[in-house]
Jmol script that loads the backbone (N, CA, C; Angstrom):
load data "model"
ATOM      1  N   MET A   1      74.709  36.793  -7.714  1.00  0.00           N
ATOM      2  CA  MET A   1      74.000  35.655  -7.061  1.00  0.00           C
ATOM      3  C   MET A   1      74.996  34.548  -6.815  1.00  0.00           C
ATOM      4  N   ASN A   2      74.853  33.906  -5.735  1.00  0.00           N
ATOM      5  CA  ASN A   2      75.662  32.699  -5.438  1.00  0.00           C
ATOM      6  C   ASN A   2      75.294  31.552  -6.473  1.00  0.00           C
ATOM      7  N   SER A   3      76.329  31.019  -7.064  1.00  0.00           N
ATOM      8  CA  SER A   3      76.041  29.994  -8.145  1.00  0.00           C
ATOM      9  C   SER A   3      75.577  28.680  -7.497  1.00  0.00           C
ATOM     10  N   LYS A   4      75.715  28.529  -6.192  1.00  0.00           N
ATOM     11  CA  LYS A   4      75.291  27.284  -5.544  1.00  0.00           C
ATOM     12  C   LYS A   4      73.790  27.305  -5.428  1.00  0.00           C
ATOM     13  N   LYS A   5      73.084  26.270  -5.953  1.00  0.00           N
ATOM     14  CA  LYS A   5      71.628  26.251  -5.833  1.00  0.00           C
ATOM     15  C   LYS A   5      71.287  25.532  -4.522  1.00  0.00           C
ATOM     16  N   LEU A   6      70.136  25.944  -3.950  1.00  0.00           N
ATOM     17  CA  LEU A   6      69.585  25.334  -2.768  1.00  0.00           C
ATOM     18  C   LEU A   6      68.543  24.320  -3.137  1.00  0.00           C
ATOM     19  N   LYS A   7      68.742  23.085  -2.727  1.00  0.00           N
ATOM     20  CA  LYS A   7      67.736  22.067  -3.055  1.00  0.00           C
ATOM     21  C   LYS A   7      66.620  21.902  -1.991  1.00  0.00           C
ATOM     22  N   CYS A   8      65.474  21.795  -2.447  1.00  0.00           N
ATOM     23  CA  CYS A   8      64.374  21.453  -1.475  1.00  0.00           C
ATOM     24  C   CYS A   8      64.585  20.144  -0.842  1.00  0.00           C
ATOM     25  N   PRO A   9      64.417  20.070   0.463  1.00  0.00           N
ATOM     26  CA  PRO A   9      64.613  18.740   1.128  1.00  0.00           C
ATOM     27  C   PRO A   9      63.540  17.747   0.962  1.00  0.00           C
ATOM     28  N   PHE A  10      62.444  18.208   0.312  1.00  0.00           N
ATOM     29  CA  PHE A  10      61.271  17.336   0.060  1.00  0.00           C
ATOM     30  C   PHE A  10      61.094  16.885  -1.432  1.00  0.00           C
ATOM     31  N   CYS A  11      61.761  17.608  -2.279  1.00  0.00           N
ATOM     32  CA  CYS A  11      61.572  17.246  -3.702  1.00  0.00           C
ATOM     33  C   CYS A  11      62.857  17.715  -4.451  1.00  0.00           C
ATOM     34  N   GLU A  12      62.853  17.751  -5.736  1.00  0.00           N
ATOM     35  CA  GLU A  12      63.994  17.891  -6.542  1.00  0.00           C
ATOM     36  C   GLU A  12      64.166  19.441  -6.941  1.00  0.00           C
ATOM     37  N   ARG A  13      63.338  20.295  -6.575  1.00  0.00           N
ATOM     38  CA  ARG A  13      63.383  21.700  -6.910  1.00  0.00           C
ATOM     39  C   ARG A  13      64.687  22.388  -6.356  1.00  0.00           C
ATOM     40  N   LEU A  14      65.164  23.264  -7.266  1.00  0.00           N
ATOM     41  CA  LEU A  14      66.440  24.042  -6.867  1.00  0.00           C
ATOM     42  C   LEU A  14      66.140  25.530  -6.936  1.00  0.00           C
ATOM     43  N   TYR A  15      66.700  26.240  -5.950  1.00  0.00           N
ATOM     44  CA  TYR A  15      66.403  27.688  -5.899  1.00  0.00           C
ATOM     45  C   TYR A  15      67.766  28.459  -5.707  1.00  0.00           C
ATOM     46  N   GLY A  16      67.903  29.611  -6.187  1.00  0.00           N
ATOM     47  CA  GLY A  16      69.034  30.425  -6.082  1.00  0.00           C
ATOM     48  C   GLY A  16      69.025  31.232  -4.778  1.00  0.00           C
ATOM     49  N   TYR A  17      67.849  31.459  -4.271  1.00  0.00           N
ATOM     50  CA  TYR A  17      67.718  32.271  -3.031  1.00  0.00           C
ATOM     51  C   TYR A  17      66.930  31.472  -2.009  1.00  0.00           C
ATOM     52  N   GLU A  18      67.376  31.651  -0.762  1.00  0.00           N
ATOM     53  CA  GLU A  18      66.737  31.007   0.349  1.00  0.00           C
ATOM     54  C   GLU A  18      65.379  31.417   0.569  1.00  0.00           C
ATOM     55  N   THR A  19      65.020  32.718   0.334  1.00  0.00           N
ATOM     56  CA  THR A  19      63.631  33.236   0.439  1.00  0.00           C
ATOM     57  C   THR A  19      62.684  32.450  -0.515  1.00  0.00           C
ATOM     58  N   ASN A  20      63.168  32.217  -1.688  1.00  0.00           N
ATOM     59  CA  ASN A  20      62.330  31.463  -2.673  1.00  0.00           C
ATOM     60  C   ASN A  20      62.110  29.973  -2.250  1.00  0.00           C
ATOM     61  N   LEU A  21      63.224  29.395  -1.712  1.00  0.00           N
ATOM     62  CA  LEU A  21      63.100  28.011  -1.239  1.00  0.00           C
ATOM     63  C   LEU A  21      62.093  28.031  -0.084  1.00  0.00           C
ATOM     64  N   ARG A  22      62.188  28.884   0.818  1.00  0.00           N
ATOM     65  CA  ARG A  22      61.285  28.898   2.034  1.00  0.00           C
ATOM     66  C   ARG A  22      59.716  29.113   1.509  1.00  0.00           C
ATOM     67  N   ALA A  23      59.529  29.984   0.600  1.00  0.00           N
ATOM     68  CA  ALA A  23      58.242  30.186   0.065  1.00  0.00           C
ATOM     69  C   ALA A  23      57.700  28.872  -0.572  1.00  0.00           C
ATOM     70  N   HIS A  24      58.528  28.149  -1.334  1.00  0.00           N
ATOM     71  CA  HIS A  24      58.219  26.909  -1.993  1.00  0.00           C
ATOM     72  C   HIS A  24      57.811  25.866  -0.893  1.00  0.00           C
ATOM     73  N   ILE A  25      58.566  25.753   0.181  1.00  0.00           N
ATOM     74  CA  ILE A  25      58.303  24.764   1.214  1.00  0.00           C
ATOM     75  C   ILE A  25      56.950  25.140   1.869  1.00  0.00           C
ATOM     76  N   ARG A  26      56.763  26.371   2.191  1.00  0.00           N
ATOM     77  CA  ARG A  26      55.555  26.786   2.834  1.00  0.00           C
ATOM     78  C   ARG A  26      54.351  26.407   2.001  1.00  0.00           C
ATOM     79  N   GLN A  27      54.394  26.715   0.666  1.00  0.00           N
ATOM     80  CA  GLN A  27      53.252  26.535  -0.192  1.00  0.00           C
ATOM     81  C   GLN A  27      53.006  25.106  -0.553  1.00  0.00           C
ATOM     82  N   ARG A  28      54.080  24.385  -1.033  1.00  0.00           N
ATOM     83  CA  ARG A  28      53.950  23.110  -1.589  1.00  0.00           C
ATOM     84  C   ARG A  28      53.980  21.978  -0.557  1.00  0.00           C
ATOM     85  N   HIS A  29      54.767  22.162   0.483  1.00  0.00           N
ATOM     86  CA  HIS A  29      54.943  21.001   1.362  1.00  0.00           C
ATOM     87  C   HIS A  29      54.338  21.177   2.757  1.00  0.00           C
ATOM     88  N   GLN A  30      54.044  22.390   3.155  1.00  0.00           N
ATOM     89  CA  GLN A  30      53.457  22.584   4.444  1.00  0.00           C
ATOM     90  C   GLN A  30      52.022  23.178   4.358  1.00  0.00           C
ATOM     91  N   GLY A  31      51.621  23.649   3.219  1.00  0.00           N
ATOM     92  CA  GLY A  31      50.336  24.125   3.017  1.00  0.00           C
ATOM     93  C   GLY A  31      50.074  25.503   3.730  1.00  0.00           C
ATOM     94  N   ILE A  32      51.175  26.233   4.156  1.00  0.00           N
ATOM     95  CA  ILE A  32      50.991  27.479   4.864  1.00  0.00           C
ATOM     96  C   ILE A  32      50.620  28.559   3.853  1.00  0.00           C
ATOM     97  N   ARG A  33      49.544  29.300   4.157  1.00  0.00           N
ATOM     98  CA  ARG A  33      49.046  30.345   3.318  1.00  0.00           C
ATOM     99  C   ARG A  33      48.722  31.552   4.131  1.00  0.00           C
ATOM    100  N   VAL A  34      48.982  32.725   3.659  1.00  0.00           N
ATOM    101  CA  VAL A  34      48.569  34.013   4.304  1.00  0.00           C
ATOM    102  C   VAL A  34      47.349  34.482   3.672  1.00  0.00           C
ATOM    103  N   PRO A  35      46.210  34.519   4.457  1.00  0.00           N
ATOM    104  CA  PRO A  35      44.966  34.964   3.765  1.00  0.00           C
ATOM    105  C   PRO A  35      44.838  36.520   3.706  1.00  0.00           C
ATOM    106  N   CYS A  36      44.237  36.967   2.651  1.00  0.00           N
ATOM    107  CA  CYS A  36      43.896  38.369   2.574  1.00  0.00           C
ATOM    108  C   CYS A  36      42.658  38.563   3.519  1.00  0.00           C
ATOM    109  N   PRO A  37      42.751  39.573   4.367  1.00  0.00           N
ATOM    110  CA  PRO A  37      41.541  39.802   5.310  1.00  0.00           C
ATOM    111  C   PRO A  37      40.356  40.451   4.605  1.00  0.00           C
ATOM    112  N   TYR A  38      40.458  40.872   3.312  1.00  0.00           N
ATOM    113  CA  TYR A  38      39.522  41.546   2.625  1.00  0.00           C
ATOM    114  C   TYR A  38      38.777  40.656   1.578  1.00  0.00           C
ATOM    115  N   CYS A  39      39.383  39.575   1.215  1.00  0.00           N
ATOM    116  CA  CYS A  39      38.781  38.721   0.198  1.00  0.00           C
ATOM    117  C   CYS A  39      39.167  37.249   0.497  1.00  0.00           C
ATOM    118  N   THR A  40      38.892  36.343  -0.494  1.00  0.00           N
ATOM    119  CA  THR A  40      39.196  34.973  -0.261  1.00  0.00           C
ATOM    120  C   THR A  40      40.615  34.500  -0.711  1.00  0.00           C
ATOM    121  N   ARG A  41      41.407  35.357  -1.288  1.00  0.00           N
ATOM    122  CA  ARG A  41      42.662  35.034  -1.815  1.00  0.00           C
ATOM    123  C   ARG A  41      43.629  34.687  -0.707  1.00  0.00           C
ATOM    124  N   THR A  42      44.605  33.788  -0.937  1.00  0.00           N
ATOM    125  CA  THR A  42      45.665  33.455  -0.042  1.00  0.00           C
ATOM    126  C   THR A  42      47.002  33.532  -0.742  1.00  0.00           C
ATOM    127  N   PHE A  43      48.093  33.751   0.016  1.00  0.00           N
ATOM    128  CA  PHE A  43      49.397  33.905  -0.535  1.00  0.00           C
ATOM    129  C   PHE A  43      50.482  33.221   0.291  1.00  0.00           C
ATOM    130  N   THR A  44      51.610  33.028  -0.329  1.00  0.00           N
ATOM    131  CA  THR A  44      52.748  32.276   0.439  1.00  0.00           C
ATOM    132  C   THR A  44      53.624  33.282   1.215  1.00  0.00           C
ATOM    133  N   ARG A  45      53.596  34.503   0.809  1.00  0.00           N
ATOM    134  CA  ARG A  45      54.539  35.521   1.301  1.00  0.00           C
ATOM    135  C   ARG A  45      53.796  36.730   1.930  1.00  0.00           C
ATOM    136  N   ASN A  46      54.275  37.201   2.986  1.00  0.00           N
ATOM    137  CA  ASN A  46      53.668  38.444   3.615  1.00  0.00           C
ATOM    138  C   ASN A  46      53.707  39.618   2.635  1.00  0.00           C
ATOM    139  N   ASN A  47      54.841  39.761   1.988  1.00  0.00           N
ATOM    140  CA  ASN A  47      54.994  40.875   1.048  1.00  0.00           C
ATOM    141  C   ASN A  47      54.066  40.813  -0.070  1.00  0.00           C
ATOM    142  N   THR A  48      53.688  39.599  -0.552  1.00  0.00           N
ATOM    143  CA  THR A  48      52.769  39.420  -1.669  1.00  0.00           C
ATOM    144  C   THR A  48      51.383  39.808  -1.241  1.00  0.00           C
ATOM    145  N   VAL A  49      50.942  39.360  -0.046  1.00  0.00           N
ATOM    146  CA  VAL A  49      49.598  39.773   0.418  1.00  0.00           C
ATOM    147  C   VAL A  49      49.536  41.323   0.623  1.00  0.00           C
ATOM    148  N   ARG A  50      50.579  41.866   1.138  1.00  0.00           N
ATOM    149  CA  ARG A  50      50.628  43.299   1.381  1.00  0.00           C
ATOM    150  C   ARG A  50      50.499  44.062  -0.023  1.00  0.00           C
ATOM    151  N   ARG A  51      51.199  43.640  -0.995  1.00  0.00           N
ATOM    152  CA  ARG A  51      51.079  44.237  -2.377  1.00  0.00           C
ATOM    153  C   ARG A  51      49.694  44.072  -2.902  1.00  0.00           C
ATOM    154  N   HIS A  52      49.103  42.866  -2.697  1.00  0.00           N
ATOM    155  CA  HIS A  52      47.791  42.555  -3.192  1.00  0.00           C
ATOM    156  C   HIS A  52      46.790  43.614  -2.489  1.00  0.00           C
ATOM    157  N   ILE A  53      46.889  43.775  -1.216  1.00  0.00           N
ATOM    158  CA  ILE A  53      46.024  44.621  -0.486  1.00  0.00           C
ATOM    159  C   ILE A  53      46.069  46.097  -1.053  1.00  0.00           C
ATOM    160  N   ALA A  54      47.288  46.520  -1.260  1.00  0.00           N
ATOM    161  CA  ALA A  54      47.522  47.923  -1.833  1.00  0.00           C
ATOM    162  C   ALA A  54      46.947  48.028  -3.212  1.00  0.00           C
ATOM    163  N   ARG A  55      47.153  47.031  -3.998  1.00  0.00           N
ATOM    164  CA  ARG A  55      46.652  47.145  -5.434  1.00  0.00           C
ATOM    165  C   ARG A  55      45.135  46.910  -5.562  1.00  0.00           C
ATOM    166  N   GLU A  56      44.684  45.842  -4.945  1.00  0.00           N
ATOM    167  CA  GLU A  56      43.348  45.370  -5.201  1.00  0.00           C
ATOM    168  C   GLU A  56      42.363  46.091  -4.304  1.00  0.00           C
ATOM    169  N   HIS A  57      42.718  46.373  -3.033  1.00  0.00           N
ATOM    170  CA  HIS A  57      41.853  46.896  -2.072  1.00  0.00           C
ATOM    171  C   HIS A  57      42.103  48.374  -1.823  1.00  0.00           C
ATOM    172  N   LYS A  58      43.102  48.935  -2.526  1.00  0.00           N
ATOM    173  CA  LYS A  58      43.547  50.329  -2.467  1.00  0.00           C
ATOM    174  C   LYS A  58      43.865  50.837  -1.056  1.00  0.00           C
ATOM    175  N   LEU A  59      44.482  50.033  -0.318  1.00  0.00           N
ATOM    176  CA  LEU A  59      45.021  50.309   1.066  1.00  0.00           C
ATOM    177  C   LEU A  59      46.519  50.360   0.992  1.00  0.00           C
ATOM    178  N   GLU A  60      47.116  51.508   1.114  1.00  0.00           N
ATOM    179  CA  GLU A  60      48.632  51.579   1.067  1.00  0.00           C
ATOM    180  C   GLU A  60      49.415  50.961   2.020  1.00  0.00           C
ATOM    181  N   GLN A  61      48.924  51.130   3.260  1.00  0.00           N
ATOM    182  CA  GLN A  61      49.630  50.539   4.457  1.00  0.00           C
ATOM    183  C   GLN A  61      48.807  49.566   5.124  1.00  0.00           C
ATOM    184  N   TYR A  62      49.413  48.460   5.468  1.00  0.00           N
ATOM    185  CA  TYR A  62      48.635  47.414   6.159  1.00  0.00           C
ATOM    186  C   TYR A  62      49.639  46.704   7.122  1.00  0.00           C
ATOM    187  N   ASN A  63      49.206  46.530   8.350  1.00  0.00           N
ATOM    188  CA  ASN A  63      50.086  45.840   9.333  1.00  0.00           C
ATOM    189  C   ASN A  63      49.970  44.349   9.126  1.00  0.00           C
ATOM    190  N   ILE A  64      50.953  43.785   8.511  1.00  0.00           N
ATOM    191  CA  ILE A  64      50.977  42.316   8.155  1.00  0.00           C
ATOM    192  C   ILE A  64      50.995  41.490   9.458  1.00  0.00           C
ATOM    193  N   ASN A  65      51.468  42.029  10.550  1.00  0.00           N
ATOM    194  CA  ASN A  65      51.504  41.318  11.793  1.00  0.00           C
ATOM    195  C   ASN A  65      50.151  40.964  12.322  1.00  0.00           C
ATOM    196  N   SER A  66      49.142  41.696  11.855  1.00  0.00           N
ATOM    197  CA  SER A  66      47.790  41.403  12.247  1.00  0.00           C
ATOM    198  C   SER A  66      47.141  40.257  11.511  1.00  0.00           C
ATOM    199  N   ILE A  67      47.842  39.728  10.477  1.00  0.00           N
ATOM    200  CA  ILE A  67      47.324  38.633   9.747  1.00  0.00           C
ATOM    201  C   ILE A  67      47.945  37.330  10.319  1.00  0.00           C
ATOM    202  N   LYS A  68      47.118  36.376  10.491  1.00  0.00           N
ATOM    203  CA  LYS A  68      47.551  35.082  11.017  1.00  0.00           C
ATOM    204  C   LYS A  68      47.691  34.123   9.867  1.00  0.00           C
ATOM    205  N   CYS A  69      48.812  33.407   9.697  1.00  0.00           N
ATOM    206  CA  CYS A  69      49.013  32.383   8.717  1.00  0.00           C
ATOM    207  C   CYS A  69      48.106  31.163   9.060  1.00  0.00           C
ATOM    208  N   GLU A  70      47.579  30.627   7.998  1.00  0.00           N
ATOM    209  CA  GLU A  70      46.886  29.328   8.132  1.00  0.00           C
ATOM    210  C   GLU A  70      47.889  28.297   8.412  1.00  0.00           C
ATOM    211  N   GLN A  71      47.691  27.396   9.331  1.00  0.00           N
ATOM    212  CA  GLN A  71      48.615  26.357   9.666  1.00  0.00           C
ATOM    213  C   GLN A  71      49.925  26.905   9.984  1.00  0.00           C
ATOM    214  N   HIS A  72      49.995  27.899  10.920  1.00  0.00           N
ATOM    215  CA  HIS A  72      51.192  28.643  11.213  1.00  0.00           C
ATOM    216  C   HIS A  72      52.261  27.697  11.894  1.00  0.00           C
ATOM    217  N   GLN A  73      53.327  27.309  11.138  1.00  0.00           N
ATOM    218  CA  GLN A  73      54.278  26.383  11.602  1.00  0.00           C
ATOM    219  C   GLN A  73      55.679  26.914  11.275  1.00  0.00           C
ATOM    220  N   MET A  74      55.948  28.162  11.612  1.00  0.00           N
ATOM    221  CA  MET A  74      57.179  28.780  11.268  1.00  0.00           C
ATOM    222  C   MET A  74      58.452  28.108  11.903  1.00  0.00           C
ATOM    223  N   SER A  75      58.265  27.483  13.093  1.00  0.00           N
ATOM    224  CA  SER A  75      59.434  26.866  13.714  1.00  0.00           C
ATOM    225  C   SER A  75      59.771  25.591  12.905  1.00  0.00           C
ATOM    226  N   GLN A  76      58.770  24.867  12.428  1.00  0.00           N
ATOM    227  CA  GLN A  76      59.047  23.757  11.630  1.00  0.00           C
ATOM    228  C   GLN A  76      59.650  24.119  10.271  1.00  0.00           C
ATOM    229  N   LEU A  77      59.273  25.228   9.756  1.00  0.00           N
ATOM    230  CA  LEU A  77      59.807  25.679   8.457  1.00  0.00           C
ATOM    231  C   LEU A  77      61.256  25.968   8.661  1.00  0.00           C
ATOM    232  N   GLN A  78      61.642  26.662   9.738  1.00  0.00           N
ATOM    233  CA  GLN A  78      63.009  27.068   9.970  1.00  0.00           C
ATOM    234  C   GLN A  78      63.884  25.732  10.113  1.00  0.00           C
ATOM    235  N   SER A  79      63.374  24.698  10.783  1.00  0.00           N
ATOM    236  CA  SER A  79      64.145  23.516  10.930  1.00  0.00           C
ATOM    237  C   SER A  79      64.331  22.773   9.678  1.00  0.00           C
ATOM    238  N   HIS A  80      63.368  22.856   8.698  1.00  0.00           N
ATOM    239  CA  HIS A  80      63.425  22.207   7.448  1.00  0.00           C
ATOM    240  C   HIS A  80      64.394  22.913   6.410  1.00  0.00           C
ATOM    241  N   SER A  81      64.537  24.277   6.599  1.00  0.00           N
ATOM    242  CA  SER A  81      65.332  24.933   5.715  1.00  0.00           C
ATOM    243  C   SER A  81      66.808  24.952   6.029  1.00  0.00           C
ATOM    244  N   GLN A  82      67.202  24.423   7.242  1.00  0.00           N
ATOM    245  CA  GLN A  82      68.618  24.407   7.641  1.00  0.00           C
ATOM    246  C   GLN A  82      69.372  23.241   7.051  1.00  0.00           C
TER     247      GLN A  82
END
end "model"
wireframe off; spacefill off
backbone 0.3
color backbone group
C-alpha cells in the first residue's frame, strides 16, 4: 500500500485507497446512495449492493447498471476527488 494518505477535501478523514475516499465522499458529503431494488436498504458502493442482493435475496447475478443511484452526481464526485 502506498504510505501516502489521501485526505478528504471536505473534512479531516484520511484514506489509504482512492476507492475508500470516493465512497466516503459519496456517503457523507454528497448523500449518494445505491438502493436495493428488493428492499429499503441503501449502500454507498455498487459491489456492496450486489453482495447484499446475493446474500439476502439469494440472487447470484444482478446487473448493477440497472440500478440508478439516488442523487446521481458522478461527474461532481470525480471533480472533487482530483
